[in-house]
N, C-alpha and C positions, 0 to 999 in steps of 0.2 A: 595771513588773514584768512578766516574761514569763508569759503565762497557762498554766495546766495543761491538758493534754489527753491522753486515753487513747491509747496506741499504736495506730497505724493510722487515727486520726481526724484527723490533722493536715492543715491546708490546705497546698497546695504550688503554687508557680508552675511547677513542672516537670510539664506535662501530657503525655499520650501523643503528641499531635501534635508537640510540641517534641522529645521523644525520637525520634520517627520521622524528623524532619527531620535529625537528627544520626546516623542509623543508617548504618553502613558507614564506609569509610575510603579515603583515596587509596591507590593502588597503582601498581606498575610504572613507576617513575621512569626517565627517560632524558634524555640531552643531545643536542639536535639543533642543530648549529652552536654558537651562544652561548646558546641557549635551553634551559630545563628544561621537559620535558613529563611528564605523568603521567595516569593515569585516576582518576576519582573518581565516587562514586555520585550519582545523581539520583533520590531516592525520589519526588519530586513529578512526575517525568516518566516515570512507568510503571516506575521502578526501573532505567532504563538506566544504562550506564556511559559517561560522557563522557570524551573525550580533551581535556586542557586544556594550554595552552602559557603559559609565563611569558615575556613579551617582555623585552628588555634593560632597558626603563625600569621594570620591576617590575609592570606590569599583567598581569592574567590574562585569558584569553579561551578559549572552547571552539574546538577545531580543527574540529569537525564539529557541525552543528546537530542537534536532535532530528528524526527518531527514530533516527539512527545510534547504534548500541550496540556499543561496542568491547569485545568479550568473547568468549573462545573456549569451546568445549564439549569439547575433547579431554579424555579420561578423566573427562568430565562436570564436574570441578572447574575445568577450564581451565588458565590459566597466562598467561605473557607474551603479550598479544594484539596488540602493535604493535611496529613498528620504524621509525626515521626516519633520514634521511641528507640531507646538503646537496649539491646538484649543483654541480659546479665551473664551470658555464657562467653562474653568477649568477642562475639561474632560481628560486632559493629552495629551501626544504626539500621533501622528498618523504616521504610516510608510507605504509606498508603496514600494514593492520589487518584483523582478523577481525571480521566483522559478525555479531552474535549470531543474528538470526532465520534467516539462510540459511547461516551458517558459511562463506561464501566469503571469500577474501582479496580486498581491494580496494586500489588505489593511488590516492593523492590528492595534488595539489599545492595546499596551502591558500592560497598567495599568487598562484596563477595563474588563479583563477576556474574555473568548470566544476564538475562533480560527480565523486565517486569512481567509478572504473572497475573492473570486476571483473577479477581476474587468474586465477581458478580456476573450473572448471565446477561445475555442479550434478549430483549423481548421484542417481538414483532407487532405488538399492539400499540397503536398510536405513536407517540414519541418515545416509547420504551421506558426503561428504568434509568433514573438519575439519582445521584448521591451527593451530599454536601455536609460540611461541618463535622468531619470525622474526628474521633478520639480513639487512639489505640490503647487497648487494655490487654497487655501481654499476659497478665496473670489469668485472665479469662479466656485467652486465645481468640479474642474478638476485636473488631473495630465497631464502635457505636457511632451512628450518624443518622441523618435524615434521608429517608427514601421517598422519592417522588415517583409514583407509578401511574402510568396512563392505562386507563381501562377501556378506552375506545378511541375513535379517530379524531374527535374534537379536542380543541385546546382546553375545554372545561371538563373533559372526561378524565379526571385525575384524582388521586388520593395521596395524602402525605402522612407518614407515620415515622416514629423513631424506630430504628431497626438495629439489630446486631448481626454483623457479617462475620462468618468464621475466617480466621486468618490462614487456615490450612488449605484454602482453595476449594473446599467441598461444595461451595455454592456457585462456583464458576459456571456450572452447567445445570444447576438445580435451584430454581427460585424457592422451592420448599425448604431449602436449608437455611434461608434467611429467617432469623427469629425476630418477630415484631414485638417491640417492647411497649408500644401504645396502640390503641385503636385509632380509627380515623374520625373521631368525634369532632375534631377541629380541622378546618380547611388548611391551616398553615401552622407549622411548628418549627422551632429551632432545635439544634442539637442539644443533647442532655449534658448537664454538668454534674459530676459525681461528687457527693459530699466527702469530706476528709476521712470519715469512718467507713465509706463505701456502702452505706446502708440506704441512702436516699439520692434521688436524682431531681434536678430542677431544669425547667425549660420554659420557653414562651410559646403562647398559642394565640391565634386570632381567627376571625371568620369574616366572610363577605357579609355586608358590603364595606366593612371597615378596612382601611389600610393600617399598617403597623404604627404609624404616627397618629392614628385616630384613637384606637383602643386595643390593648392587648392584655392578656392575663398571665400571671406567673403560676405555673403548674409544678406540683411536686408529686413524687411517687416513691414507694418503697421498692428497693431492688430485691429481686428473688433469684434463686439459683435455677436457671434454665427456663424461666417463664417470663411473662410480661410484668411490668410494674404493677404493684397493687396499691390500694389506698390512694389512688390518684385524685387530687383535688386542687382547686384554685385557691391560692393563699394571698394574692395581691393583684392589683390592676383592675381593669374593668372596661366597659364599652366606651367610656369617655376619658380613660386614662391610658396614656401610652407608656409602656415599659419597654425599653429598647435593649436591655442586657440584664442577665441574671448570672450569678456565680456564688461560690461559697468562700467564706473567710476561713483561715486555718483553724479557728476555734469552733467551726461548725455553724456560725451565723450565716444567714442568707442575705446576700447583697444584691441590690437591683437598682436600676436608674428609672425613675418615674417622673412624669410631668404633672402630677396631681396638683402641684402648687403653682403651675404656670410656667415653670422652667424644668427641663430635665435635670433632676437632682438625685444624688446617691442616697439610698436609704438602707437601713439594716434591720433585720428581724432576728433577734437572738433566739437560741433554742428555747422553746417553751413559750415564747411571746406570741400573742394573737395579732399584734399589729406592729408595723415597722416604724422606726423613728428616723428622721432626717439626720444626716451626718454633716452636711455643710449647706445649710439653708440660708435664704435671705441675701444671697450674693448677686441676684439678678444675672446669673450666668448659666450657660448650658453645660452639663456634664454628660451629655449624650447627644444623639442625633437620629436622623431618619434611618430606619432599618431597611434599606434597599436591597441588601444582600444578607444571606444567612451566615451568622457567625462574626459579625462586626463587633469590635471591642473598643469601649471608651474607658474602661477601668481594668486594672489587673491587681488582684490581691497579692500581697507579698508575704514572705515567710515570717517577717518580724511583726506582722499585724497591721502595718501601714498599707495604703492602697495607692497605686499609681493611677492618676486620673488625667484625662484630657478634658480641658474646660476652657470656657471663655465666652465672650459676647462678640459675635462676628468672627474675629480672629480667635485662634485657640493656642493654648500652651500645654506643656506637660508639667504636672505637679505631683507632689507626694502628700497625701492626705493622712493626717493623724485622726483616726475615727473617734478617739476619746476626747479630743479638744476641738475638732473641727478645723484645725489650722491646716492650710495648704502652703507648702513651700515649692516654688516653681523652679524648674531646671533652668540654668543659664543657657544663653545661646541666641542666635539671630532669628530662629524659626518663628513664623507667624501662623503656621497651619500644621496640625498633626493629624494624619490620616487615622481613621478608626480601626487601628490594629495595634495591639500591644502584646508583649510577652515579658515574662519575668523569670529570673534565674538567680537565686541567692540575693545579692545586693544589686544585681543588674536589672535594668528595665530597658527594653528595646522597643523602638517605635519607628515610624516613618514620618519625616517632617520636611517642610520646604519653607522658603522665604521669598521676598520680592527679588532677591539677588541670587537665589539658588533653587534648582529643581528639587524634587522629592529624593531624599536619600535616607538610608538606614542609620539611625542614631541610637547610641547607647548612653544611658545615664547610670553612673555608679552612685548609688544612694549613700554609700559609706563615706565618699569623699565629696559628693555634690558636683562632680565633674561630668561633662558631656563630651562626646566625641563622635565623629562620623566613622562608622565601621563597614559600610557597604553601599554600593551604588552611588559612590561619591560624586557630587556635582563636579563637572569638568567644563570650564569655560572654553568652548570651542572657538569663540570669537572674543574680542576685547569687550569686557562687560560695560565699557563706556557706551555701547550701542543698546544696552538694556533700557527700558523705560523706567521712569521714576513715578511710581503710583501715588495717587492722592486718595486718602480715605475721606469721603464726603458724605454728608447727610443733606438731602434735598427735601423740599416741602411739596407735597402733592395735593390732590383734591381733598377737601375737608381738613386741611392743615395736617395731614398725616405725614410722618417721617418716611423717607425712602433712603435706604442705604445703598451706596455705590462706590466703586473703585474707578478712578479716572486715570487713564494712561495717556498723557499728552504726547504728541509727536516728539521724537528725540533722536538726534543723530549728531555726533561730534564733528562730522565733516561738512555739515550744511547748516545754514540759518535761513529762515524764510524771509521773504520781503515784508517790510513793515506794513504794507497796505493789504496784506492777505490774511484771511482766517483759515484755519485748517479744516479739512473734512473730518468727520467723526463717524464711527460705527458703534451703535449701541449693541452690546452683546446681552441676549436674554438666555439665562442658563436653563438647563433641562430640569426635569423633575415632574411638575414644577416644585414639588416639596424637596428642595435642595438649596444650595447656595454657591456663589462664585467665591472661591478662596483668594486671599491676597498672597499670591505666589508668582514666581517667575514662570511665564508661559511663552515659549519661543514662537508660538502661533500669534500671540499678541505683539511680540517684538518684531515679527515679520512685517506687520503693518506700521507700527509706530516708528520703526527705523527708516521707513520709506516716506514718512511724513503724513500718515493717516492716524488720527487719534482713536482710542478705544475707550468706551465707557461700559464697564460691567455693572449691571444693575441687580441688586438683591431686592427685587420687587416684593410687595406684600404677598405673603405665602412662603417666603424663603425661611429656611431654618437658620438658627444661630442667634435669634433675637427674642426667644420666648414663644409660648403657644399663642398668645393673642395676636402677635405679628403673623404667625403661621396661619392662624384661622381667618385672617383677612380675605383669603382667597376662597373660603368656603362658599360655594354657589356663585362665585364671582370670577371664575376663570374666563379669560377673554375680556374682562372689564378692568379689574384692578391691575393685573400685570401689564395690560396695554396702556392704561393711564399712567402708571408709575414710570414705565420706560419713556413714554412721551414727555412726562414732566421733567425728567432728567435731561433729555435731549433739548427741550425748549429752554430750560434753565441755562444750559451750556451756551446756547445761541444768544440768549438775552444778556448774559454777562460778558459776551465778547470772546468766549473761549473757543467756540465752534462756528463754522460757516453755516448759517441757517438754510442755505440752498444746497448744501452738500452733506446731508445727514443720511445715514443708512442704518438698517437694523438687521441683525442676523441671530440665528439660534438653531439648536438641534433638538429633536424630539419635542418635548413640551415647549422649548424655546423656539422651535420651528413653528408651532402653533401660534405663539405670541407674535412672531414675525409676520406670519400671514394675516393674523387678525389685526395687527397694527397697520399693515398696508391697506386693509379694507376699511378700518374705522377712523383713520387719521390721515391728514395730508402733511405730516411732519417729515416723512422720509422720501428721499429721491429714488431709493431702490432697496432691495432686501435680498438676503441669502437664507434659504430654507434648507436645513439639513434633516433628512429622515423625519418629517413632521407629522403631526396629527392635523388632519384637514377636514375630515367628515365625521362628526360625532356619532351620528346614527350608525354608520357603518363600522366605526372603530371599535365600539363596545362589543361587537360580534366577531370582529376580525383579529383582535389582539389576543395576547396570552391571558391565562387564567388569573395571574397575580393582579393585573390592573383592570380586569374586565368589569369591575364595579367601581372603579376609581371615580368615574364621572358623577356618581351619585353624591359625592361630597364636593366635587369641583363645580358641577353644574346644577345638580338637583335630581330628584327622582324623575326618570323619564315618563313615568305614569302621571306624575303631578304637573310637570312643566315640559310637555313635549315640544311646545313652541320654542322654548329656550334652546333646545338642541338644534333646531333648524336655524334660528336667528343668529346664533353666535358662531356657527361653523363657517370658516372661510369659504368652503365650497358653495355656501348659500349666498355669499356676498361678492362673487366674482365681478359683478357689474360695478362695484365700488373700487376695484383695484385698478389703478392707472399708472403705477410705477413699475419699471422693469424689475425682474427678479431672476435669481438663479436657484434651481431646485436640484439638490443632491440626494441620491437615494441608494441604499444598499439593497440588492435584489434578494438577499437571503434574510432580510429583516422580518422577524415574526412579531415584533412589538409594534412598530409602525410599518405595516407591510406595504409593498410597492403599489398595491391597488389604490391606496389612499392618494398617492401622487398621480397615478394614471387617471383617476376620476377627476382630480382637480385640473389637470392639464386639458382633459376633454371639455370641462366646463369653461375653461379660459379660451379655448380654440375660437378663432374668428374675431376676437375682440381687439386685435391689433396691438397688444401690449408686448414689447420686446422681452424675451425671456430665453433661458437656456435650461435644458434638462440633461443631467449626466447620471446614468445608472451604473453602479459598480458591481460587477460579477464577484461572487464570493465574499461579499461584505454584508454584515448584519446591521445591528443597531449601534452605530458608531463605527468609524473606519479604523482598522488596525494595521493594514498593510502599508508599507512605506510608499509604494507607488500611488495608492489611493489617496493618502494624505497629501502627497505632493500635488496631484492633479486637482484635488479639491481646493487647496490653498491658492494655487495659481489661477484657477478659474474664478475664485472669489475676487482676487486682486484685479483680474482683467475686467470684471463687472464694474468695479469702482473706477478703474481707469477710463472706461468708456462713458459711464454715466456722469462722473465728476469732471470730465474734460481734462484729464491729466495727460501730459505729454511725455510718454515713455514708450520705448519700443522693445524692451527686453522681457515683455510678458507674453507668454503663449496666447495667441488670439482665442477669444471665446465668441463663438457665433451666437448672436442674439436674434432669435426668430420672432416673427409676429404671428 
């Protein structure tokens, strides 16, 4: 007989260290010769990103030893940090990558011995020189990429251009040897994609105050020998149309993903055409997503003229699109979420996917057979999967009868059942972004709580991606209102239907989710406590303190500061501290340049003397999101300790968290 235990007291084999070891996911897949390469996290190695290669015999090996960290800081969120090519002289592969500590580009021949050699110089101005979204052109002796160059000490003293860096190392100490292919007429650009005939390049561009999911343009230019692109012009997109990816088909057609019709959909512009035509319209599905990082990919043109596409509504799948018929044939498999990275090689398509029963892994589809298989970072059940939660896809009704999408993870543990007269505590998870979404995948941080008897509700509140532009636009000038209302509506619905204990509800979130958490504690009496991770708390200060990429984001989320200055004061949690009466935990990385520590410090100063129990933990060496195993462990255990204390859970195996008033 399975013993009875109160919710929250259940023993679990999923400890914080196990959850930390599985934190993060593989990213940025590519094909180098016959090998598949990708980056993946190393929490136990200081949180670095390793570049991994899969040899033809199926074995995996790191391309670079520690402490090499393959990660870009362009727009702070980074993007595609590496590119590889195979030299025709039989000397093996060559890789160009961005090294996180100094942000220089390096070149390395992994089969030739020696160490990586720098390709770009160090600049002492501001935050220096940064590089992202590289493409190696061996025939030209160059790597083309995006250059982010700081021109002064401020986060806004920056210019971004497309540049060509010599592969011979001549620019390692000479900024003048870097050839600029575009001017800096646009604030933001993506890396260039070269047409099959080598005569034209295409890229995306946008400007403040728009974010890339608001409005972007597709730019094209003619390639010249030794000079910048000529004949540069915008051929698609606009200020109210978001294009999130552009590339070329083998026949020279321009392909791009646009939300002009309300959903991100794939469009094609044939050579000589003035306008593009939709390839797969009317499905009410997304074929793209928010461009938070430079170089993300939702489609991959294939040699036979078909196109590999990531698509779906809420959840996503991998399909092969026939551009002539509009038919999409989906790849088989259990995966419910495909990350925005794809690569193609002959009949092979490689991506990164996860499911509710497996973490993110590198997956290959053979289009000639229709078969899929895991080829890298394979999911490994470190504990019996019987301890994993069973998620429920739910749609709730919020204010004005609007739909709210959520994933509900009830408490689950095969070794315990709860008393019949007890309802479980639940924690509402508000995702970051806020232009983002919570995927339906296995997350051991969620299982850490559910296996102990604490339920989790991930809310894709209004403003989330995956449900079309109108759903995304619900948050325009409504940040701190719609997100707060939607999270509360889900929590209250769970309590009303008898799923959750109304007296033991909590909310937590990081970044924009931290904002929603703090705003929810101030605006509602739904939650008994909250966990804030690296949050936005002071709107007026944040716009000046954050990085350039998001420095004008609030104009769409809140409104123009000139037109609605009062709204900036009224909605900010720091202005509503007198309304906060619930205990909270605040977790902050001291190296965070997106939501800097001063935000948390001002908030704590405003809360001082109010007698509200709280704890503050600052993490040395951590930025926006925790990457080191020890940091993730401490954060998870502190969060659990908060719930144990506030919810009155009887367990003694949690490191104590001192709540001060």
